[in-house]
Structure formats: C-alpha cells, structure tokens
C-alpha positions in Angstrom: -4.7 -25.3 -4.4 -6.3 -28.5 -3.3 -4.8 -30.1 -0.2 -7.0 -32.5 1.6 -7.6 -35.0 -1.2 -3.9 -35.7 -1.6 -3.5 -35.7 2.2 -5.9 -38.6 2.3 -4.3 -40.4 -0.7 -0.7 -40.1 0.3 -0.3 -43.5 1.7 -1.8 -45.2 -1.3 -0.7 -42.7 -4.0 2.0 -44.9 -5.5 -0.3 -48.0 -5.4 -3.1 -46.3 -7.4 -0.6 -44.7 -9.9 1.2 -47.9 -10.8 0.2 -47.5 -14.5 1.9 -44.1 -14.8 5.0 -44.3 -17.0 7.4 -42.3 -14.9 10.4 -43.7 -16.8 9.1 -42.4 -20.1 8.6 -38.9 -18.6 12.0 -38.9 -17.0 13.7 -39.9 -20.3 11.9 -37.0 -22.0 13.1 -34.7 -19.2 16.7 -36.0 -19.6 16.8 -35.1 -23.3 16.1 -31.5 -22.4 18.3 -31.4 -19.4 21.3 -32.8 -21.3 20.7 -30.4 -24.1 20.8 -27.4 -21.8 23.5 -28.6 -19.4 21.1 -28.9 -16.4 22.6 -30.0 -13.1 20.2 -28.8 -10.4 16.4 -29.3 -10.5 13.5 -28.2 -8.4 10.4 -30.4 -8.6 7.4 -28.3 -7.8 4.5 -30.5 -6.7 6.9 -33.4 -6.3 4.3 -35.6 -4.7 5.8 -38.9 -3.4 9.1 -38.1 -5.1 9.2 -40.6 -7.9 10.4 -38.2 -10.6 13.1 -37.0 -8.1 14.3 -40.5 -7.4 14.7 -41.4 -11.0 16.4 -38.1 -11.9 18.8 -38.5 -8.9 19.6 -42.0 -10.0 20.8 -40.4 -13.3 23.1 -37.9 -11.5 20.9 -34.8 -11.2 20.7 -32.9 -8.0 17.1 -32.4 -7.0 15.0 -30.7 -4.4 11.2 -30.8 -4.1 8.3 -28.8 -2.8 4.7 -30.0 -2.3 1.6 -28.5 -0.6 1.1 -31.7 1.3 3.4 -32.8 4.1 1.8 -36.3 3.9 3.1 -36.7 0.4 6.5 -35.4 1.4 6.6 -38.0 4.3 6.5 -40.7 1.6 8.9 -38.9 -0.7 11.6 -38.6 2.0 12.0 -42.4 1.9 12.6 -42.3 -1.9 14.4 -39.0 -2.7 17.7 -37.7 -1.4 17.2 -34.0 -2.0 15.7 -31.4 0.3 11.9 -31.5 0.6 9.9 -28.4 1.6 6.2 -28.1 2.3 5.1 -25.0 0.3 2.5 -23.6 -2.0 3.7 -23.2 -5.6 2.1 -19.8 -5.8 4.0 -18.4 -2.8 7.5 -19.8 -2.1 11.1 -18.7 -2.1 13.7 -21.3 -1.2 16.6 -18.8 -1.0 18.5 -20.6 -3.8 18.2 -20.9 -7.6 18.1 -23.9 -9.8 19.1 -24.7 -13.4 15.6 -26.2 -14.1 12.2 -26.2 -12.5 9.7 -29.0 -13.3 6.0 -29.2 -12.5 4.7 -32.6 -13.4 1.5 -34.8 -13.4 -0.9 -31.9 -13.9 0.0 -30.2 -10.6 -0.2 -26.8 -12.4 -3.8 -27.6 -13.4 -4.9 -27.4 -9.8 -4.4 -23.6 -10.1 -8.0 -22.8 -11.1 -7.6 -19.1 -12.2 -5.1 -17.1 -14.2 -4.0 -15.0 -11.2 -2.8 -18.1 -9.4 -1.0 -19.3 -12.5 0.8 -15.9 -12.8 1.9 -16.0 -9.2 3.2 -19.6 -9.6 5.2 -18.7 -12.7 6.6 -15.6 -10.9 7.8 -17.9 -8.1 9.4 -20.2 -10.7 11.2 -17.3 -12.2 12.5 -16.1 -8.9 13.9 -19.5 -8.0 15.5 -20.1 -11.4 19.0 -19.3 -12.6 19.3 -17.0 -15.6 19.3 -19.2 -18.7 17.5 -21.9 -16.7 14.6 -23.8 -18.0 11.1 -24.7 -16.9 8.9 -27.7 -17.9 5.2 -27.6 -16.9 3.3 -30.8 -17.6 -0.4 -30.1 -18.2 -3.5 -32.3 -18.4 -5.4 -31.3 -21.5 -8.9 -32.9 -21.9 -11.3 -31.8 -24.7 -14.5 -33.4 -23.5 -16.3 -35.1 -20.6 -16.1 -38.8 -20.1 -15.8 -41.9 -17.9 -13.8 -45.1 -17.8 -12.9 -48.0 -15.6 -9.6 -49.9 -15.4 -8.0 -52.6 -13.3 -4.4 -53.1 -12.4 -2.7 -55.3 -9.7 -5.7 -55.6 -7.5 -6.9 -52.0 -7.9 -10.1 -51.1 -9.7 -10.3 -47.4 -10.7 -13.6 -45.9 -11.8 -13.3 -42.4 -13.2 -15.8 -39.8 -14.3 -15.1 -36.3 -15.4 -17.0 -33.3 -16.7 -15.2 -30.6 -18.7 -16.8 -27.2 -19.3 -15.3 -25.6 -22.4 -16.7 -22.2 -21.4 -15.2 -22.0 -17.9 -12.3 -24.3 -18.8 -12.9 -26.2 -15.6 -12.8 -30.0 -15.3 -14.4 -31.6 -12.3 -13.6 -35.3 -11.8 -14.5 -38.0 -9.4 -12.5 -41.2 -8.9 -13.3 -44.3 -6.9 -10.5 -46.7 -6.1 -11.5 -50.2 -5.0 -8.6 -51.9 -3.2 -9.3 -55.4 -1.8 -13.0 -54.6 -1.6 -12.6 -51.2 0.1 -13.6 -48.0 -1.7 -11.6 -44.9 -1.5 -13.1 -41.8 -3.1 -11.2 -38.8 -4.6 -12.3 -35.7 -6.4 -10.5 -32.8 -8.2 -11.2 -29.5 -9.8 -8.8 -28.5 -12.4 -8.4 -25.6 -14.8 -7.4 -26.5 -18.4 -4.9 -24.0 -19.8 -4.6 -23.5 -23.6 -1.3 -23.4 -25.5 -1.7 -19.7 -26.1 -2.5 -18.9 -22.5 0.6 -20.6 -21.3 2.8 -18.9 -24.0 1.4 -15.5 -22.9 1.9 -16.2 -19.2 5.6 -17.2 -19.8 6.3 -14.2 -22.1 4.9 -11.8 -19.5 7.2 -13.2 -16.8 10.3 -12.8 -18.8 10.7 -16.3 -20.4 11.8 -16.8 -24.0 12.1 -19.7 -26.5 8.8 -21.0 -25.3 7.4 -24.0 -27.0 4.8 -26.7 -26.2 5.6 -30.4 -26.7 3.0 -33.2 -26.6 2.8 -36.4 -24.5 6.5 -36.5 -23.4 8.0 -36.3 -26.8 9.6 -33.5 -28.8 6.6 -33.4 -31.2 4.8 -30.0 -31.2 1.6 -30.1 -29.3 -1.8 -29.3 -30.7 -5.0 -28.3 -28.9 -6.0 -32.0 -29.1 -2.8 -33.4 -27.4 -3.5 -35.5 -24.3 -0.7 -33.8 -22.4 0.9 -30.4 -23.0 4.6 -30.2 -22.0 5.3 -26.5 -21.7 9.0 -25.5 -22.1 10.7 -22.1 -21.7 14.0 -20.5 -20.9 14.5 -17.6 -18.5 16.2 -14.7 -20.3 
C-alpha cells in the first residue's frame, strides 16, 4: 500500500477532488443497499469520509478504515462513525457489517495478486453472511496525459500504463494559487475475470461487474469497474 502521498495530500484532498461526483456514486450504492436491506457499512479506504458522510445522511450506519491517519483526521470532522487506521490487507475490527465498500480506486493500490487476496479475505472476515461487497476499480486501457482547471486549481496529469505488467504509473501536479504540489501513484489494474476469480475463491457468489456507477454490465473498456458480490 502507498501511504506517504496521501499523508501529504490529506489537507488539500477535498479541494483537489472537487470534480468527483460523490453524489452519483452514493446514489448507485443506495440502489444496491436498499435492494439487499443493508443497514451497516464498512468503508475500506474511506479517505476523508465523504462517502461515509453522504451515506450516514441517508440513514446508514457507517464505520471506516484508512491507511493514513492524516486522512482520518479530516474524516472525523465529517463522518459520525468509528474511524480506524488500518491496512486493508490486514485488519479485523471485531465486528461484522452488512456491506463493505472500497471506493475511488483504493483497491488498485494493491499492486500484486497476493495483496488482493489478503484484502478480500479480510473483507470476508468482517462481513455478515449474506452481506455484500462493492469494490470500485480504476480501469485504464492506455497511457495518456491531460490538464484541467476547477475553482482555482490546475491539475496536470500524466500516466503510463503497461499492459504486460498491468501496472499504471501516474504523476500529478496540482497548482493552487501559484504553488505546485506533486503527487505520484503506482496502481495495478485488475481485469474483470481476475476479480471474479478472486471473489469465487474467497467464498463469494452472485458476483457481477457494473460500469461507471450504473447497473450496466462492465466491459474491458469501461472507465470504472464496480465489482459486486454476496458472501455465501
């Protein structure tokens, strides 16, 4: 897992992610949660707690874990639930939930299959029987670069995707009021079939993969993969 980049970004994380449509994502989650009578949720990689805050405002009971205490320090001012500093590949909260979510490509920071297996095993061990998981994955198909501007922030992004290793390396520069803040990430890109196999091997059923926060079935070219499964 990558820790230090988010440690440094924590104080400006919400500022530089203003364009992210959290409301759309939460409305998608609520469709699934209402269908499966979900009451309690664990947000793995909860970051600054925005998903938690929106879900709590809709009546769900949420807890969160994140690898970075600095992110949790921001989240505690937004979310009501318990917040724990923990690694998604090695945690046990001593309680079980109706649903576990892992949003905003947090799972992609697990850069090998062994780490992915350990994470899903932890998800299983902290989930009620019949509970559900939803893993939101970044899914690039090529290298690229772009620049955008929003509310005083200029973001310059460049990423290189290796289809052989399935590793994406990205560099981002945020310019805020003339000051540059640099960030970089290494992510592994998981295929639909890899995720379905991982879930099956850990005792999950009814696995399916949606795309882009809709109930449409994902394809290898979908921008985001929303991986859903039920614990047997």
